[in-house]
C-alpha positions in Angstrom: 0.0 0.3 0.1 1.4 3.0 -0.9 2.0 5.4 1.7 -0.9 8.5 1.4 -3.7 4.9 0.8 -1.9 4.3 4.0 -2.7 7.5 5.8 -6.2 7.3 4.5 -7.3 4.1 5.9 -6.1 4.9 9.3 -8.6 8.6 8.9 -11.6 6.2 7.8 -10.6 3.6 11.0 -10.8 7.1 12.8 -14.0 7.2 11.0 -15.7 4.0 11.8 -14.4 4.5 16.1 -16.4 7.9 16.2 -19.8 7.1 13.9 -19.5 3.4 16.7 -19.0 5.5 19.3 -21.8 7.6 18.8 -24.0 4.4 17.6 -22.7 3.3 21.9 -23.8 6.4 23.0 -27.7 6.3 21.2 -28.5 3.4 21.8 -27.5 3.9 25.6 -29.8 6.5 25.3 -32.5 4.3 23.8 -32.8 1.8 26.0 -32.9 3.9 29.1 -36.5 6.6 27.8 -39.4 5.8 29.1 -41.1 7.8 26.6 -42.4 5.4 23.6 -41.7 8.2 21.2 -38.5 9.6 22.3 -37.5 6.6 22.2 -37.8 6.0 19.1 -36.6 8.4 17.8 -32.9 7.4 19.3 -33.1 4.4 18.2 -34.1 5.6 14.7 -30.2 7.7 15.6 -28.8 4.9 16.6 -29.4 2.7 13.5 -28.3 5.6 10.9 -24.9 5.7 13.3 -24.1 1.9 12.9 -24.9 2.7 8.6 -22.7 5.2 8.6 -20.0 2.7 10.5 -20.7 0.3 8.0 -20.1 2.4 5.2 -17.3 3.6 6.5 -16.0 -0.1 6.7 -17.1 -0.4 2.7 -14.6 2.5 2.4 -11.7 1.1 4.8 -11.3 -2.3 2.9 -11.6 -0.2 -0.4 -8.8 1.6 0.9 -6.8 -1.8 1.9 -6.9 -2.2 -2.0 -5.5 0.6 -2.7 -8.9 1.1 -4.6 -9.5 4.2 -3.2 -8.9 8.2 -5.1 -6.0 10.5 -2.5 -9.2 13.0 -1.0 -7.2 14.6 0.5 -4.2 17.7 -0.4 -2.7 16.7 3.0 -3.2 13.7 5.1 -0.6 13.5 7.7 -2.9 17.6 8.8 -6.1 15.2 8.3 -5.3 12.3 10.4 -3.9 14.7 13.3 -7.4 16.0 12.7 -9.9 13.1 12.8 -7.7 12.0 15.9 -8.8 15.3 18.0 -12.2 15.2 17.2 -12.0 11.3 18.6 -10.6 12.5 21.3 -13.2 15.2 22.5 -16.3 12.1 21.2 -15.1 10.0 23.8 -13.5 12.4 26.2 -17.6 14.0 25.5 -19.0 10.4 26.2 -17.3 9.8 29.4 -18.5 12.5 30.7 -22.6 11.9 30.4 -24.3 11.4 34.1 -28.2 11.3 33.1 -29.1 9.6 30.5 -32.2 9.9 31.4 -32.3 14.1 31.4 -33.6 14.7 27.9 -32.3 18.4 28.4 -28.8 17.1 28.7 -28.9 13.6 26.5 -30.1 16.4 23.8 -26.7 18.7 24.1 -24.4 16.0 24.3 -25.9 14.5 20.5 -25.4 18.1 19.3 -21.9 18.4 20.3 -21.4 15.5 18.8 -22.9 15.8 15.4 -21.2 19.0 15.9 -18.2 17.3 15.8 -19.2 15.4 12.9 -20.0 18.2 11.0 -16.9 19.3 9.1 -15.8 19.6 5.5 -13.9 16.6 5.7 -16.6 13.9 5.9 -19.0 15.7 3.5 -15.6 15.1 1.3 -15.1 11.8 1.7 -19.6 11.4 1.3 -19.3 13.2 -1.8 -15.8 11.8 -3.9 -16.8 8.0 -2.2 -20.7 8.5 -4.1 -19.4 6.4 -7.6 -17.6 4.0 -6.3 -18.5 0.3 -6.6 -19.2 -1.8 -3.6 -19.7 1.2 -1.5 -23.4 3.1 -1.6 -24.4 6.8 -2.0 -23.7 8.1 1.8 -24.2 11.9 1.2 -28.5 11.4 1.1 -28.1 10.2 3.7 -26.4 11.7 6.0 -28.1 14.8 4.9 -31.4 12.5 6.6 -29.9 12.4 9.4 -28.6 15.6 10.1 -32.5 16.5 9.5 -33.6 14.0 11.7 -31.5 15.2 14.4 -32.9 19.0 13.8 -36.2 18.0 14.3 -35.2 15.8 17.5 -34.0 18.9 19.2 -36.2 21.2 17.6 -39.3 19.3 19.4 -37.7 17.6 22.2 -35.4 20.1 22.4 -37.6 22.8 24.9 -35.4 23.6 28.1 -32.4 24.2 25.8 -31.4 27.4 25.6 -31.7 28.4 21.4 -32.2 24.8 20.5 -33.7 26.3 17.3 -30.9 28.4 16.4 -28.2 25.1 17.3 -30.7 23.6 14.7 -29.9 25.9 12.0 -26.5 26.8 12.5 -26.2 22.4 11.9 -28.2 22.8 8.6 -25.9 26.1 7.6 -22.8 23.8 8.5 -24.0 21.2 7.1 -24.7 22.6 3.4 -22.0 25.0 3.4 -19.7 21.6 3.3 -21.9 19.7 0.9 -21.1 22.6 -1.3 -17.5 22.9 -0.5 -16.9 19.8 -1.7 -18.7 19.4 -4.7 -16.8 22.6 -5.4 -13.4 20.8 -5.1 -14.2 18.5 -7.7 -17.1 19.9 -9.8 -16.1 22.8 -12.7 -19.0 24.7 -11.4 -18.8 26.1 -15.1 -19.5 22.8 -16.9 -21.0 20.8 -14.8 -18.0 18.2 -14.5 -15.8 16.8 -13.1 -12.2 20.1 -12.8 -9.2 18.2 -12.7 -8.6 17.1 -9.1 -11.8 15.4 -9.1 -11.2 13.9 -12.7 -8.1 12.2 -11.1 -10.2 11.4 -7.8 -12.4 9.8 -9.6 -10.2 7.8 -12.0 -7.1 7.0 -9.2 -8.9 3.8 -7.9 -9.4 2.6 -11.5 -5.1 2.8 -12.8 -4.7 0.2 -8.9 -7.3 -1.7 -10.8 -5.7 -1.7 -14.4 -2.5 -2.2 -12.7 -3.1 -5.3 -11.0 -5.1 -6.5 -13.8 -2.2 -5.8 -16.1 -5.4 -4.4 -19.2 -4.3 -1.1 -20.6 -6.2 1.5 -20.2 -6.8 4.8 -22.6 -6.3 8.6 -21.7 -7.7 11.4 -24.5 -7.2 15.0 -24.3 -10.2 17.4 -26.5 -9.1 20.4 -27.2 -12.2 22.8 -29.0 -10.2 24.3 -32.0 -10.1 27.8 -32.7 -12.2 29.1 -29.4 -9.7 32.0 -28.8 -11.8 33.0 -32.2 -15.2 32.3 -30.5 -14.7 34.5 -27.8 -13.7 37.2 -30.3 -16.4 36.8 -32.9 -19.3 36.0 -29.7 -18.8 37.4 -27.3 -17.4 35.7 -23.7 -20.2 34.7 -22.7 -21.5 32.6 -25.5 -17.7 31.2 -25.7 -19.1 29.9 -21.9 -22.5 28.3 -23.0 -20.1 26.2 -26.5 -17.6 25.2 -23.3 -20.9 23.7 -21.5 -22.4 22.0 -24.9 -19.3 20.9 -25.4 -19.0 19.2 -22.0 -22.2 17.9 -22.1 -22.2 16.7 -25.2 -19.0 14.4 -24.5 -20.2 13.4 -21.3 -23.0 12.0 -22.7 -21.5 10.5 -25.3 -19.4 9.1 -23.2 -19.8 5.3 -21.3 -20.3 4.6 -18.0 -17.2 2.9 -17.5 -15.5 5.8 -18.9 -14.9 9.5 -17.1 -14.7 13.1 -18.2 -14.0 16.5 -16.7 -11.8 19.8 -17.5 -8.8 20.2 -17.4 -8.8 23.9 -17.7 -9.3 26.7 -20.0 -10.8 25.0 -23.5 -9.7 21.4 -22.9 -11.7 18.2 -21.8 -9.5 15.3 -20.6 -11.2 12.0 -20.9 -10.0 8.5 -19.4 -12.2 5.3 -21.5 -12.0 1.9 -21.2 -10.4 0.7 -24.4 -8.4 -2.1 -24.4 -7.1 -1.5 -27.5 -6.3 1.3 -30.9 -9.1 0.5 -32.6 -12.0 1.4 -29.9 -9.6 4.3 -28.3 -10.9 6.0 -32.4 -14.3 4.4 -32.2 -14.9 6.2 -29.2 -12.3 9.7 -30.1 -13.5 9.5 -33.4 -17.8 9.6 -32.0 -17.2 12.1 -29.4 -16.0 14.2 -32.3 -18.4 13.3 -35.0 -21.1 14.8 -32.5 -19.1 17.9 -31.5 -18.7 19.0 -34.5 -22.6 18.4 -35.7 -25.2 19.1 -32.6 -23.5 22.1 -31.8 -24.0 24.2 -34.6 -27.6 23.3 -34.6 -28.0 23.8 -30.7 -25.7 26.8 -30.7 -25.6 28.5 -34.6 -22.3 28.1 -34.2 -19.9 25.9 -35.9 -17.8 24.5 -33.5 -15.2 21.5 -34.0 -12.9 19.7 -31.6 -9.3 17.9 -31.8 -8.6 15.1 -29.7 -5.4 13.2 -29.5 -5.2 9.5 -27.0 -2.6 6.6 -26.2 -2.9 3.7 -24.8 -1.0 1.8 -22.6 -0.8 -0.1 -19.8 0.1 1.0 -16.1 3.2 0.4 -14.5 5.4 2.1 -11.0 3.5 3.2 -8.8 0.3 5.8 -9.5 
């Protein structure tokens, strides 16, 4: 295992332990509840945390097989941050005194949920959502957050500023989710940006290296794009970029990945094992751009595509 994925595996171990701590606490609270409605709420919260634990375990197994993308720019710093969050969580739970006091346990649960609402969690939920063998937890986690907020509103009448606390958690989650998407998506075209592309491709390159099969990479460049901007204006130029991106994304197969490399350049990972199939994919993209863009936008646009197939050697 390369060093970067080793640290990612350690980060995921902390995620497992964090949500396991939350599951344990919420299960104990449920058992101590006498009110059936309140008991049902904590049971649902515990089941959510149990599902999160299973999610992190699946991700951890993929990390051990080098099948996860390089999520963080500074894995050691991220690992240190997660270790501190885990330490604070363990200390918080250790100091719980009265599980029968609704106000006290909701306050503790709020702090616990707040600890786990950070950009790194949102980033992993977002990036891991497309991986084989692991379900999309991004939307489910939002439902978990919303359920907790509803419980805080309903049962937190003795907690000062309960509504404000709920709003702060919801805002934090939405901001973190937005930042996670912005880190991986090109805001203009809606396809992956360069970082998001290589995050998505990295596990496939590891798999290709282990299975010893060829992969194909293509660079598509819009011809004379400066002339398009000079002739029609930058707003129309942006429309061309968005439309070309949509054509590329809709033309490639589900097993392929496209991203915006920068400017008027796009990059494509294609599951092509030989030059003939590579040429078929490239020609289909080129032809669709040439024929569809003029019909849709009234601007004749062509692209040039460079492609190469090779076996993956060494570390990726």
